[in-house]
Biotite code that builds the C-alpha atoms (Angstrom):
import biotite.structure as struc

atoms = struc.array([
    struc.Atom([-164.474, 129.895, -27.465], chain_id="A", res_id=1, res_name="ALA", atom_name="CA", element="C"),
    struc.Atom([-160.743, 130.371, -27.384], chain_id="A", res_id=2, res_name="ALA", atom_name="CA", element="C"),
    struc.Atom([-159.170, 133.782, -26.910], chain_id="A", res_id=3, res_name="ASN", atom_name="CA", element="C"),
    struc.Atom([-157.814, 135.418, -30.029], chain_id="A", res_id=4, res_name="LYS", atom_name="CA", element="C"),
    struc.Atom([-155.349, 138.245, -30.663], chain_id="A", res_id=5, res_name="ASP", atom_name="CA", element="C"),
    struc.Atom([-155.190, 140.305, -33.845], chain_id="A", res_id=6, res_name="LEU", atom_name="CA", element="C"),
    struc.Atom([-152.191, 142.443, -34.714], chain_id="A", res_id=7, res_name="TYR", atom_name="CA", element="C"),
    struc.Atom([-153.228, 145.583, -36.549], chain_id="A", res_id=8, res_name="VAL", atom_name="CA", element="C"),
    struc.Atom([-150.757, 146.966, -39.073], chain_id="A", res_id=9, res_name="GLU", atom_name="CA", element="C"),
    struc.Atom([-152.619, 150.112, -40.064], chain_id="A", res_id=10, res_name="LYS", atom_name="CA", element="C"),
    struc.Atom([-155.661, 152.176, -39.100], chain_id="A", res_id=11, res_name="ILE", atom_name="CA", element="C"),
    struc.Atom([-157.292, 154.677, -41.462], chain_id="A", res_id=12, res_name="ILE", atom_name="CA", element="C"),
    struc.Atom([-160.341, 156.901, -41.073], chain_id="A", res_id=13, res_name="ALA", atom_name="CA", element="C"),
    struc.Atom([-163.164, 156.800, -43.588], chain_id="A", res_id=14, res_name="ASP", atom_name="CA", element="C"),
    struc.Atom([-163.049, 159.650, -46.111], chain_id="A", res_id=15, res_name="LYS", atom_name="CA", element="C"),
    struc.Atom([-166.588, 160.815, -45.282], chain_id="A", res_id=16, res_name="ASP", atom_name="CA", element="C"),
    struc.Atom([-166.922, 159.772, -41.651], chain_id="A", res_id=17, res_name="ASP", atom_name="CA", element="C"),
    struc.Atom([-163.830, 160.330, -39.456], chain_id="A", res_id=18, res_name="PRO", atom_name="CA", element="C"),
    struc.Atom([-165.520, 158.393, -36.650], chain_id="A", res_id=19, res_name="ASN", atom_name="CA", element="C"),
    struc.Atom([-165.497, 155.275, -38.816], chain_id="A", res_id=20, res_name="LYS", atom_name="CA", element="C"),
    struc.Atom([-162.162, 153.457, -38.744], chain_id="A", res_id=21, res_name="LEU", atom_name="CA", element="C"),
    struc.Atom([-160.767, 150.619, -40.839], chain_id="A", res_id=22, res_name="TYR", atom_name="CA", element="C"),
    struc.Atom([-158.276, 148.288, -39.156], chain_id="A", res_id=23, res_name="LEU", atom_name="CA", element="C"),
    struc.Atom([-155.921, 146.253, -41.330], chain_id="A", res_id=24, res_name="LEU", atom_name="CA", element="C"),
    struc.Atom([-154.541, 142.926, -40.125], chain_id="A", res_id=25, res_name="THR", atom_name="CA", element="C"),
    struc.Atom([-152.435, 140.387, -42.009], chain_id="A", res_id=26, res_name="TYR", atom_name="CA", element="C"),
    struc.Atom([-155.502, 138.365, -42.935], chain_id="A", res_id=27, res_name="THR", atom_name="CA", element="C"),
    struc.Atom([-158.449, 140.771, -42.972], chain_id="A", res_id=28, res_name="GLY", atom_name="CA", element="C"),
    struc.Atom([-159.977, 144.215, -42.539], chain_id="A", res_id=29, res_name="ILE", atom_name="CA", element="C"),
    struc.Atom([-162.273, 145.300, -39.711], chain_id="A", res_id=30, res_name="TYR", atom_name="CA", element="C"),
    struc.Atom([-164.529, 148.331, -39.310], chain_id="A", res_id=31, res_name="VAL", atom_name="CA", element="C"),
    struc.Atom([-164.861, 150.229, -36.034], chain_id="A", res_id=32, res_name="VAL", atom_name="CA", element="C"),
    struc.Atom([-167.998, 152.363, -35.729], chain_id="A", res_id=33, res_name="LEU", atom_name="CA", element="C"),
    struc.Atom([-170.030, 153.382, -32.671], chain_id="A", res_id=34, res_name="ASP", atom_name="CA", element="C"),
    struc.Atom([-167.670, 151.378, -30.444], chain_id="A", res_id=35, res_name="ASN", atom_name="CA", element="C"),
    struc.Atom([-168.338, 148.180, -32.379], chain_id="A", res_id=36, res_name="LYS", atom_name="CA", element="C"),
    struc.Atom([-165.943, 146.063, -34.397], chain_id="A", res_id=37, res_name="LEU", atom_name="CA", element="C"),
    struc.Atom([-167.203, 144.309, -37.546], chain_id="A", res_id=38, res_name="LEU", atom_name="CA", element="C"),
    struc.Atom([-165.374, 142.219, -40.180], chain_id="A", res_id=39, res_name="PRO", atom_name="CA", element="C"),
    struc.Atom([-165.240, 143.934, -43.584], chain_id="A", res_id=40, res_name="PHE", atom_name="CA", element="C"),
    struc.Atom([-165.698, 142.050, -46.896], chain_id="A", res_id=41, res_name="GLU", atom_name="CA", element="C"),
    struc.Atom([-164.427, 138.884, -45.192], chain_id="A", res_id=42, res_name="THR", atom_name="CA", element="C"),
    struc.Atom([-165.115, 136.297, -47.918], chain_id="A", res_id=43, res_name="LYS", atom_name="CA", element="C"),
    struc.Atom([-163.876, 138.539, -50.705], chain_id="A", res_id=44, res_name="LEU", atom_name="CA", element="C"),
    struc.Atom([-160.597, 139.464, -49.020], chain_id="A", res_id=45, res_name="ILE", atom_name="CA", element="C"),
    struc.Atom([-159.877, 135.926, -47.798], chain_id="A", res_id=46, res_name="SER", atom_name="CA", element="C"),
    struc.Atom([-160.154, 134.727, -51.416], chain_id="A", res_id=47, res_name="SER", atom_name="CA", element="C"),
    struc.Atom([-156.801, 136.397, -52.203], chain_id="A", res_id=48, res_name="THR", atom_name="CA", element="C"),
    struc.Atom([-154.897, 133.985, -49.925], chain_id="A", res_id=49, res_name="GLN", atom_name="CA", element="C"),
    struc.Atom([-152.249, 136.704, -49.626], chain_id="A", res_id=50, res_name="ASP", atom_name="CA", element="C"),
    struc.Atom([-151.058, 138.501, -46.522], chain_id="A", res_id=51, res_name="TYR", atom_name="CA", element="C"),
    struc.Atom([-152.327, 142.082, -46.296], chain_id="A", res_id=52, res_name="LEU", atom_name="CA", element="C"),
    struc.Atom([-149.634, 144.691, -45.680], chain_id="A", res_id=53, res_name="LEU", atom_name="CA", element="C"),
    struc.Atom([-151.077, 148.158, -46.361], chain_id="A", res_id=54, res_name="SER", atom_name="CA", element="C"),
    struc.Atom([-154.326, 150.008, -46.985], chain_id="A", res_id=55, res_name="LEU", atom_name="CA", element="C"),
    struc.Atom([-155.607, 153.300, -48.409], chain_id="A", res_id=56, res_name="ALA", atom_name="CA", element="C"),
    struc.Atom([-158.953, 154.742, -49.502], chain_id="A", res_id=57, res_name="GLN", atom_name="CA", element="C"),
    struc.Atom([-159.270, 156.987, -52.565], chain_id="A", res_id=58, res_name="ASP", atom_name="CA", element="C"),
    struc.Atom([-161.623, 159.927, -53.158], chain_id="A", res_id=59, res_name="ASN", atom_name="CA", element="C"),
    struc.Atom([-164.314, 157.601, -54.495], chain_id="A", res_id=60, res_name="ASP", atom_name="CA", element="C"),
    struc.Atom([-164.184, 155.605, -51.242], chain_id="A", res_id=61, res_name="LYS", atom_name="CA", element="C"),
    struc.Atom([-162.686, 152.586, -52.972], chain_id="A", res_id=62, res_name="ASN", atom_name="CA", element="C"),
    struc.Atom([-159.880, 150.679, -51.256], chain_id="A", res_id=63, res_name="PHE", atom_name="CA", element="C"),
    struc.Atom([-156.352, 149.843, -52.352], chain_id="A", res_id=64, res_name="TRP", atom_name="CA", element="C"),
    struc.Atom([-154.791, 146.956, -50.479], chain_id="A", res_id=65, res_name="ILE", atom_name="CA", element="C"),
    struc.Atom([-151.083, 146.202, -50.581], chain_id="A", res_id=66, res_name="GLY", atom_name="CA", element="C"),
    struc.Atom([-150.331, 142.481, -50.270], chain_id="A", res_id=67, res_name="THR", atom_name="CA", element="C"),
    struc.Atom([-147.428, 140.080, -50.595], chain_id="A", res_id=68, res_name="THR", atom_name="CA", element="C"),
    struc.Atom([-148.196, 139.742, -54.337], chain_id="A", res_id=69, res_name="THR", atom_name="CA", element="C"),
    struc.Atom([-148.989, 143.274, -55.488], chain_id="A", res_id=70, res_name="GLY", atom_name="CA", element="C"),
    struc.Atom([-152.072, 145.489, -55.139], chain_id="A", res_id=71, res_name="ILE", atom_name="CA", element="C"),
    struc.Atom([-155.769, 144.681, -54.889], chain_id="A", res_id=72, res_name="TYR", atom_name="CA", element="C"),
    struc.Atom([-158.454, 147.233, -55.764], chain_id="A", res_id=73, res_name="TYR", atom_name="CA", element="C"),
    struc.Atom([-161.730, 146.860, -53.868], chain_id="A", res_id=74, res_name="LEU", atom_name="CA", element="C"),
    struc.Atom([-164.734, 148.520, -55.510], chain_id="A", res_id=75, res_name="LYS", atom_name="CA", element="C"),
    struc.Atom([-168.458, 147.710, -55.435], chain_id="A", res_id=76, res_name="ASN", atom_name="CA", element="C"),
    struc.Atom([-167.839, 144.383, -53.689], chain_id="A", res_id=77, res_name="HIS", atom_name="CA", element="C"),
    struc.Atom([-165.389, 143.322, -56.385], chain_id="A", res_id=78, res_name="GLN", atom_name="CA", element="C"),
    struc.Atom([-161.666, 142.702, -55.941], chain_id="A", res_id=79, res_name="LEU", atom_name="CA", element="C"),
    struc.Atom([-159.280, 143.385, -58.832], chain_id="A", res_id=80, res_name="ILE", atom_name="CA", element="C"),
    struc.Atom([-155.580, 142.479, -58.788], chain_id="A", res_id=81, res_name="HIS", atom_name="CA", element="C"),
    struc.Atom([-152.958, 144.907, -60.107], chain_id="A", res_id=82, res_name="PHE", atom_name="CA", element="C"),
    struc.Atom([-149.508, 143.479, -60.763], chain_id="A", res_id=83, res_name="GLY", atom_name="CA", element="C"),
    struc.Atom([-146.671, 143.433, -63.271], chain_id="A", res_id=84, res_name="SER", atom_name="CA", element="C"),
    struc.Atom([-149.040, 142.893, -66.200], chain_id="A", res_id=85, res_name="ARG", atom_name="CA", element="C"),
    struc.Atom([-150.594, 146.289, -65.312], chain_id="A", res_id=86, res_name="ASN", atom_name="CA", element="C"),
    struc.Atom([-147.205, 148.012, -65.115], chain_id="A", res_id=87, res_name="GLY", atom_name="CA", element="C"),
    struc.Atom([-146.936, 147.713, -61.342], chain_id="A", res_id=88, res_name="LEU", atom_name="CA", element="C"),
    struc.Atom([-145.341, 144.903, -59.311], chain_id="A", res_id=89, res_name="THR", atom_name="CA", element="C"),
    struc.Atom([-145.912, 141.321, -58.196], chain_id="A", res_id=90, res_name="ASP", atom_name="CA", element="C"),
    struc.Atom([-143.680, 141.923, -55.171], chain_id="A", res_id=91, res_name="ASN", atom_name="CA", element="C"),
    struc.Atom([-144.890, 142.830, -51.694], chain_id="A", res_id=92, res_name="ALA", atom_name="CA", element="C"),
    struc.Atom([-146.418, 146.319, -51.390], chain_id="A", res_id=93, res_name="VAL", atom_name="CA", element="C"),
    struc.Atom([-145.440, 147.527, -47.931], chain_id="A", res_id=94, res_name="THR", atom_name="CA", element="C"),
    struc.Atom([-147.263, 150.860, -47.918], chain_id="A", res_id=95, res_name="ASP", atom_name="CA", element="C"),
    struc.Atom([-149.936, 152.711, -49.901], chain_id="A", res_id=96, res_name="VAL", atom_name="CA", element="C"),
    struc.Atom([-150.305, 156.487, -49.781], chain_id="A", res_id=97, res_name="TYR", atom_name="CA", element="C"),
    struc.Atom([-153.200, 158.438, -51.297], chain_id="A", res_id=98, res_name="HIS", atom_name="CA", element="C"),
    struc.Atom([-152.348, 162.091, -51.915], chain_id="A", res_id=99, res_name="ASP", atom_name="CA", element="C"),
    struc.Atom([-154.489, 165.235, -52.158], chain_id="A", res_id=100, res_name="ALA", atom_name="CA", element="C"),
    struc.Atom([-154.585, 164.972, -55.985], chain_id="A", res_id=101, res_name="ASP", atom_name="CA", element="C"),
    struc.Atom([-156.082, 161.467, -55.833], chain_id="A", res_id=102, res_name="ASN", atom_name="CA", element="C"),
    struc.Atom([-152.811, 159.859, -56.900], chain_id="A", res_id=103, res_name="ASN", atom_name="CA", element="C"),
    struc.Atom([-151.728, 156.595, -55.296], chain_id="A", res_id=104, res_name="LEU", atom_name="CA", element="C"),
    struc.Atom([-148.186, 155.775, -54.248], chain_id="A", res_id=105, res_name="TRP", atom_name="CA", element="C"),
    struc.Atom([-147.100, 152.161, -53.781], chain_id="A", res_id=106, res_name="PHE", atom_name="CA", element="C"),
    struc.Atom([-144.002, 151.290, -51.753], chain_id="A", res_id=107, res_name="ALA", atom_name="CA", element="C"),
    struc.Atom([-142.576, 147.916, -52.714], chain_id="A", res_id=108, res_name="THR", atom_name="CA", element="C"),
    struc.Atom([-140.027, 145.351, -51.612], chain_id="A", res_id=109, res_name="GLN", atom_name="CA", element="C"),
    struc.Atom([-137.513, 145.234, -54.416], chain_id="A", res_id=110, res_name="GLY", atom_name="CA", element="C"),
    struc.Atom([-139.190, 147.307, -57.147], chain_id="A", res_id=111, res_name="ASN", atom_name="CA", element="C"),
    struc.Atom([-138.853, 150.807, -55.702], chain_id="A", res_id=112, res_name="GLY", atom_name="CA", element="C"),
    struc.Atom([-141.804, 153.204, -55.672], chain_id="A", res_id=113, res_name="LEU", atom_name="CA", element="C"),
    struc.Atom([-144.764, 153.493, -58.053], chain_id="A", res_id=114, res_name="PHE", atom_name="CA", element="C"),
    struc.Atom([-146.961, 156.550, -58.490], chain_id="A", res_id=115, res_name="LYS", atom_name="CA", element="C"),
    struc.Atom([-150.327, 155.675, -60.029], chain_id="A", res_id=116, res_name="TYR", atom_name="CA", element="C"),
    struc.Atom([-152.178, 158.616, -61.592], chain_id="A", res_id=117, res_name="GLU", atom_name="CA", element="C"),
    struc.Atom([-155.175, 156.695, -62.908], chain_id="A", res_id=118, res_name="GLY", atom_name="CA", element="C"),
    struc.Atom([-154.069, 156.507, -66.529], chain_id="A", res_id=119, res_name="ASN", atom_name="CA", element="C"),
    struc.Atom([-150.334, 156.878, -66.049], chain_id="A", res_id=120, res_name="HIS", atom_name="CA", element="C"),
    struc.Atom([-147.719, 155.139, -63.880], chain_id="A", res_id=121, res_name="ILE", atom_name="CA", element="C"),
    struc.Atom([-144.424, 156.664, -62.771], chain_id="A", res_id=122, res_name="ILE", atom_name="CA", element="C"),
    struc.Atom([-141.740, 154.234, -61.568], chain_id="A", res_id=123, res_name="THR", atom_name="CA", element="C"),
    struc.Atom([-138.946, 155.342, -59.241], chain_id="A", res_id=124, res_name="LEU", atom_name="CA", element="C"),
    struc.Atom([-136.104, 152.830, -59.140], chain_id="A", res_id=125, res_name="ASP", atom_name="CA", element="C"),
    struc.Atom([-132.323, 152.662, -59.351], chain_id="A", res_id=126, res_name="ARG", atom_name="CA", element="C"),
    struc.Atom([-132.303, 154.534, -62.657], chain_id="A", res_id=127, res_name="SER", atom_name="CA", element="C"),
    struc.Atom([-133.649, 157.596, -60.776], chain_id="A", res_id=128, res_name="GLN", atom_name="CA", element="C"),
    struc.Atom([-131.289, 157.228, -57.812], chain_id="A", res_id=129, res_name="GLY", atom_name="CA", element="C"),
    struc.Atom([-133.088, 154.697, -55.621], chain_id="A", res_id=130, res_name="MET", atom_name="CA", element="C"),
    struc.Atom([-130.788, 152.540, -53.436], chain_id="A", res_id=131, res_name="PRO", atom_name="CA", element="C"),
    struc.Atom([-129.754, 149.230, -54.963], chain_id="A", res_id=132, res_name="ASP", atom_name="CA", element="C"),
    struc.Atom([-132.098, 147.084, -52.879], chain_id="A", res_id=133, res_name="ASN", atom_name="CA", element="C"),
    struc.Atom([-135.137, 149.231, -53.833], chain_id="A", res_id=134, res_name="GLU", atom_name="CA", element="C"),
    struc.Atom([-136.955, 148.138, -50.663], chain_id="A", res_id=135, res_name="VAL", atom_name="CA", element="C"),
    struc.Atom([-139.323, 150.932, -49.577], chain_id="A", res_id=136, res_name="VAL", atom_name="CA", element="C"),
    struc.Atom([-140.863, 150.261, -46.164], chain_id="A", res_id=137, res_name="MET", atom_name="CA", element="C"),
    struc.Atom([-142.973, 153.388, -45.496], chain_id="A", res_id=138, res_name="ALA", atom_name="CA", element="C"),
    struc.Atom([-144.301, 156.587, -47.091], chain_id="A", res_id=139, res_name="LEU", atom_name="CA", element="C"),
    struc.Atom([-145.386, 159.957, -45.709], chain_id="A", res_id=140, res_name="VAL", atom_name="CA", element="C"),
    struc.Atom([-145.961, 163.496, -46.985], chain_id="A", res_id=141, res_name="LYS", atom_name="CA", element="C"),
    struc.Atom([-143.715, 166.303, -45.748], chain_id="A", res_id=142, res_name="ASP", atom_name="CA", element="C"),
    struc.Atom([-144.755, 169.902, -45.078], chain_id="A", res_id=143, res_name="LYS", atom_name="CA", element="C"),
    struc.Atom([-143.806, 170.945, -48.634], chain_id="A", res_id=144, res_name="ASN", atom_name="CA", element="C"),
    struc.Atom([-145.977, 168.228, -50.232], chain_id="A", res_id=145, res_name="ASN", atom_name="CA", element="C"),
    struc.Atom([-143.004, 166.059, -51.073], chain_id="A", res_id=146, res_name="GLY", atom_name="CA", element="C"),
    struc.Atom([-143.079, 162.338, -50.357], chain_id="A", res_id=147, res_name="VAL", atom_name="CA", element="C"),
    struc.Atom([-140.577, 160.858, -47.909], chain_id="A", res_id=148, res_name="ILE", atom_name="CA", element="C"),
    struc.Atom([-139.678, 157.179, -48.180], chain_id="A", res_id=149, res_name="MET", atom_name="CA", element="C"),
    struc.Atom([-138.207, 154.982, -45.483], chain_id="A", res_id=150, res_name="GLY", atom_name="CA", element="C"),
    struc.Atom([-135.706, 152.726, -47.271], chain_id="A", res_id=151, res_name="ILE", atom_name="CA", element="C"),
    struc.Atom([-134.513, 149.472, -45.748], chain_id="A", res_id=152, res_name="ASP", atom_name="CA", element="C"),
    struc.Atom([-130.841, 149.978, -44.882], chain_id="A", res_id=153, res_name="GLY", atom_name="CA", element="C"),
    struc.Atom([-130.647, 153.413, -46.530], chain_id="A", res_id=154, res_name="ALA", atom_name="CA", element="C"),
    struc.Atom([-132.513, 155.834, -44.252], chain_id="A", res_id=155, res_name="GLY", atom_name="CA", element="C"),
    struc.Atom([-134.930, 158.417, -45.631], chain_id="A", res_id=156, res_name="LEU", atom_name="CA", element="C"),
    struc.Atom([-135.224, 159.636, -49.215], chain_id="A", res_id=157, res_name="ILE", atom_name="CA", element="C"),
    struc.Atom([-137.384, 162.546, -50.361], chain_id="A", res_id=158, res_name="ARG", atom_name="CA", element="C"),
    struc.Atom([-139.150, 162.759, -53.720], chain_id="A", res_id=159, res_name="TYR", atom_name="CA", element="C"),
    struc.Atom([-140.090, 166.283, -54.775], chain_id="A", res_id=160, res_name="SER", atom_name="CA", element="C"),
    struc.Atom([-140.055, 168.148, -58.070], chain_id="A", res_id=161, res_name="GLY", atom_name="CA", element="C"),
    struc.Atom([-139.443, 164.872, -59.932], chain_id="A", res_id=162, res_name="ASN", atom_name="CA", element="C"),
    struc.Atom([-136.168, 164.408, -58.052], chain_id="A", res_id=163, res_name="LYS", atom_name="CA", element="C"),
    struc.Atom([-134.916, 162.019, -55.372], chain_id="A", res_id=164, res_name="LEU", atom_name="CA", element="C"),
    struc.Atom([-132.672, 163.305, -52.607], chain_id="A", res_id=165, res_name="SER", atom_name="CA", element="C"),
    struc.Atom([-131.481, 161.901, -49.259], chain_id="A", res_id=166, res_name="PRO", atom_name="CA", element="C"),
    struc.Atom([-132.947, 163.332, -46.056], chain_id="A", res_id=167, res_name="CYS", atom_name="CA", element="C"),
    struc.Atom([-130.235, 164.004, -43.447], chain_id="A", res_id=168, res_name="PRO", atom_name="CA", element="C"),
    struc.Atom([-131.290, 162.812, -39.998], chain_id="A", res_id=169, res_name="THR", atom_name="CA", element="C"),
    struc.Atom([-128.142, 163.357, -37.970], chain_id="A", res_id=170, res_name="GLY", atom_name="CA", element="C"),
    struc.Atom([-125.971, 160.757, -36.280], chain_id="A", res_id=171, res_name="ASP", atom_name="CA", element="C"),
    struc.Atom([-127.719, 158.240, -34.025], chain_id="A", res_id=172, res_name="ASN", atom_name="CA", element="C"),
    struc.Atom([-131.063, 159.978, -34.492], chain_id="A", res_id=173, res_name="GLN", atom_name="CA", element="C"),
    struc.Atom([-134.119, 157.778, -34.329], chain_id="A", res_id=174, res_name="ALA", atom_name="CA", element="C"),
    struc.Atom([-136.486, 158.365, -37.243], chain_id="A", res_id=175, res_name="VAL", atom_name="CA", element="C"),
    struc.Atom([-140.127, 157.392, -37.613], chain_id="A", res_id=176, res_name="SER", atom_name="CA", element="C"),
    struc.Atom([-142.685, 158.220, -40.295], chain_id="A", res_id=177, res_name="LEU", atom_name="CA", element="C"),
    struc.Atom([-145.932, 159.431, -38.731], chain_id="A", res_id=178, res_name="THR", atom_name="CA", element="C"),
    struc.Atom([-148.738, 160.591, -41.064], chain_id="A", res_id=179, res_name="PRO", atom_name="CA", element="C"),
    struc.Atom([-150.699, 163.697, -40.133], chain_id="A", res_id=180, res_name="ASN", atom_name="CA", element="C"),
    struc.Atom([-154.467, 163.864, -39.667], chain_id="A", res_id=181, res_name="LYS", atom_name="CA", element="C"),
    struc.Atom([-155.189, 164.013, -43.386], chain_id="A", res_id=182, res_name="SER", atom_name="CA", element="C"),
    struc.Atom([-153.892, 160.448, -43.747], chain_id="A", res_id=183, res_name="PHE", atom_name="CA", element="C"),
    struc.Atom([-155.832, 159.023, -40.826], chain_id="A", res_id=184, res_name="GLY", atom_name="CA", element="C"),
    struc.Atom([-153.983, 157.011, -38.208], chain_id="A", res_id=185, res_name="LEU", atom_name="CA", element="C"),
    struc.Atom([-151.140, 154.695, -39.165], chain_id="A", res_id=186, res_name="SER", atom_name="CA", element="C"),
    struc.Atom([-149.919, 152.260, -36.514], chain_id="A", res_id=187, res_name="ILE", atom_name="CA", element="C"),
    struc.Atom([-147.659, 149.232, -36.848], chain_id="A", res_id=188, res_name="VAL", atom_name="CA", element="C"),
    struc.Atom([-148.266, 146.112, -34.744], chain_id="A", res_id=189, res_name="ASN", atom_name="CA", element="C"),
    struc.Atom([-151.192, 147.471, -32.788], chain_id="A", res_id=190, res_name="LEU", atom_name="CA", element="C"),
    struc.Atom([-152.574, 144.579, -30.758], chain_id="A", res_id=191, res_name="ARG", atom_name="CA", element="C"),
    struc.Atom([-156.229, 143.791, -30.169], chain_id="A", res_id=192, res_name="LEU", atom_name="CA", element="C"),
    struc.Atom([-157.043, 141.525, -27.228], chain_id="A", res_id=193, res_name="ASP", atom_name="CA", element="C"),
    struc.Atom([-160.136, 139.392, -27.741], chain_id="A", res_id=194, res_name="PHE", atom_name="CA", element="C"),
    struc.Atom([-161.505, 138.137, -24.447], chain_id="A", res_id=195, res_name="SER", atom_name="CA", element="C"),
    struc.Atom([-164.725, 136.474, -25.544], chain_id="A", res_id=196, res_name="GLY", atom_name="CA", element="C"),
    struc.Atom([-164.047, 134.268, -28.569], chain_id="A", res_id=197, res_name="GLY", atom_name="CA", element="C"),
    struc.Atom([-163.431, 134.220, -32.288], chain_id="A", res_id=198, res_name="ASN", atom_name="CA", element="C"),
    struc.Atom([-164.465, 136.889, -34.770], chain_id="A", res_id=199, res_name="VAL", atom_name="CA", element="C"),
    struc.Atom([-166.593, 135.869, -37.741], chain_id="A", res_id=200, res_name="ASN", atom_name="CA", element="C"),
    struc.Atom([-168.821, 137.601, -40.268], chain_id="A", res_id=201, res_name="SER", atom_name="CA", element="C"),
    struc.Atom([-171.665, 137.902, -37.748], chain_id="A", res_id=202, res_name="ASP", atom_name="CA", element="C"),
    struc.Atom([-169.609, 139.022, -34.761], chain_id="A", res_id=203, res_name="SER", atom_name="CA", element="C"),
    struc.Atom([-170.175, 142.348, -33.034], chain_id="A", res_id=204, res_name="VAL", atom_name="CA", element="C"),
    struc.Atom([-167.634, 143.601, -30.534], chain_id="A", res_id=205, res_name="VAL", atom_name="CA", element="C"),
    struc.Atom([-167.656, 146.515, -28.121], chain_id="A", res_id=206, res_name="THR", atom_name="CA", element="C"),
    struc.Atom([-164.413, 148.454, -28.509], chain_id="A", res_id=207, res_name="VAL", atom_name="CA", element="C"),
    struc.Atom([-162.618, 150.690, -26.027], chain_id="A", res_id=208, res_name="ASP", atom_name="CA", element="C"),
    struc.Atom([-159.650, 152.710, -27.286], chain_id="A", res_id=209, res_name="PHE", atom_name="CA", element="C"),
    struc.Atom([-156.744, 153.399, -24.954], chain_id="A", res_id=210, res_name="THR", atom_name="CA", element="C"),
    struc.Atom([-153.699, 155.322, -26.170], chain_id="A", res_id=211, res_name="TYR", atom_name="CA", element="C"),
    struc.Atom([-150.373, 155.238, -24.385], chain_id="A", res_id=212, res_name="THR", atom_name="CA", element="C"),
    struc.Atom([-146.994, 156.711, -25.295], chain_id="A", res_id=213, res_name="ASN", atom_name="CA", element="C"),
    struc.Atom([-145.154, 154.468, -27.702], chain_id="A", res_id=214, res_name="GLY", atom_name="CA", element="C"),
    struc.Atom([-147.666, 151.624, -27.601], chain_id="A", res_id=215, res_name="CYS", atom_name="CA", element="C"),
    struc.Atom([-151.226, 152.274, -28.755], chain_id="A", res_id=216, res_name="ASP", atom_name="CA", element="C"),
    struc.Atom([-153.523, 149.542, -27.528], chain_id="A", res_id=217, res_name="LYS", atom_name="CA", element="C"),
    struc.Atom([-157.117, 148.741, -28.367], chain_id="A", res_id=218, res_name="VAL", atom_name="CA", element="C"),
    struc.Atom([-158.902, 146.580, -25.836], chain_id="A", res_id=219, res_name="LYS", atom_name="CA", element="C"),
    struc.Atom([-161.769, 144.572, -27.291], chain_id="A", res_id=220, res_name="VAL", atom_name="CA", element="C"),
    struc.Atom([-164.363, 142.976, -25.047], chain_id="A", res_id=221, res_name="SER", atom_name="CA", element="C"),
    struc.Atom([-167.932, 141.714, -24.917], chain_id="A", res_id=222, res_name="ASN", atom_name="CA", element="C"),
    struc.Atom([-167.691, 139.628, -28.069], chain_id="A", res_id=223, res_name="LEU", atom_name="CA", element="C"),
    struc.Atom([-171.121, 138.437, -29.150], chain_id="A", res_id=224, res_name="GLN", atom_name="CA", element="C"),
])
């Protein structure tokens, strides 16, 4: 079988089992447990025909998947689409953040930020001070429980106390958004090297994790 590389956009730990990891790629989700890699809900997720961009798990262990056409909610082996007809967006959702109060935050390309409280949606856009392009690329909590957004072309903006305010970073200072342990692990463009063949719904892979400064790499071998 031909070699295959997967580029992992995000890694999160399971809410109940921190040793169980979910790896998000553009076209699927994989589970890592006991040094083995398994595809997760392959047929269901592939039915969306959308690229997957972000992932979060709520307190009920259900999944929220940001895609190029809005949000998908994965519960009990069923996939439900949330978009503009639900008060959210049909644009790309670049990041999903689940907070300690079980609220969900959706960063979008062109529609600002949405906070979903289960039965209520708060929209943060230009009318609240969002930059004109309203392209939010990343989300993270700060030490005061505010939410910091990485805005394309506009730096960092903090949302706290129902207010938006810019976050000064200093001249020529490199800025990255790195979630703490409570969010699991979030990595962009993590690369998995497959040395034995293609991954399918029956594949089992032995996984070795190797972390290096600036480039976290997962080496996958012994594909069965």
